[in-house]
C-alpha positions, -999 to 999 in steps of 0.1 A, spaced: 82 -603 390 118 -611 401 146 -585 399 182 -597 397 213 -576 404 247 -590 396 281 -580 410 317 -592 404 333 -599 371 362 -580 356 396 -587 340 418 -615 353 448 -634 340 446 -670 329 447 -692 360 432 -666 381 399 -666 401 368 -645 402 335 -646 421 302 -635 407 272 -628 429 236 -622 422 209 -609 445 172 -615 438 143 -594 450 106 -593 444 86 -625 442 115 -646 453 92 -672 468 83 -683 432 120 -691 424 127 -728 420 162 -726 405 189 -700 400 220 -701 378 245 -685 356 246 -684 318 273 -668 296 275 -655 261 307 -650 242 309 -628 211 294 -646 181 281 -675 202 248 -685 217 241 -680 254 249 -712 273 242 -726 307 273 -725 330 259 -737 363 225 -740 380 213 -748 415 178 -758 425 159 -748 456 168 -782 471 205 -777 464 210 -799 434 236 -785 410 244 -790 374 274 -777 354 284 -775 318 312 -799 311 338 -772 304 336 -757 339 333 -789 360 360 -789 386 367 -752 382 334 -735 390 313 -739 421 278 -725 424 262 -718 458 230 -704 470 218 -687 501 181 -692 500 174 -670 531 192 -641 514 180 -649 479 215 -648 465 234 -671 442 272 -671 437 296 -688 414 333 -691 424 354 -695 394 390 -707 396 417 -717 371 401 -694 346 409 -698 309 407 -673 280 378 -693 266 358 -684 298 357 -648 285 320 -638 281 292 -618 295 278 -637 324 241 -635 332 223 -644 364 191 -664 358 162 -672 380 136 -697 371 102 -691 387 68 -707 386 36 -688 393 6 -711 393 8 -729 360 33 -706 343 71 -707 343 92 -677 338 129 -669 332 143 -637 347 177 -623 338 202 -600 353 218 -572 332 250 -592 326 286 -587 339 317 -590 317 344 -615 326 376 -612 306 404 -637 310 437 -627 294 462 -652 282 
């Protein structure tokens, strides 16, 4: 089992910045990737950014150049620095950890944190 606790988020004006952080605990040795997803009202949850244990990153096109994901493997934390925020970035952001235990893969989720960008 992996437990995720998020922090950060809030209300910001368009063009502003926010930083989201997520701390993992429990069976963290099983984690092979961590990332952030978001879900806006009436829309499906989508991947925002993800980083592997080896440091490889992937971003959804709409945030490339504006969001930067980072990970501290020793502290089992993942952060996303968000700049030049736009109203369309408004959503609930969820931390995600992907783990593998023997032959099985699991997705773990944080409780979600609201990001609201006003125009």
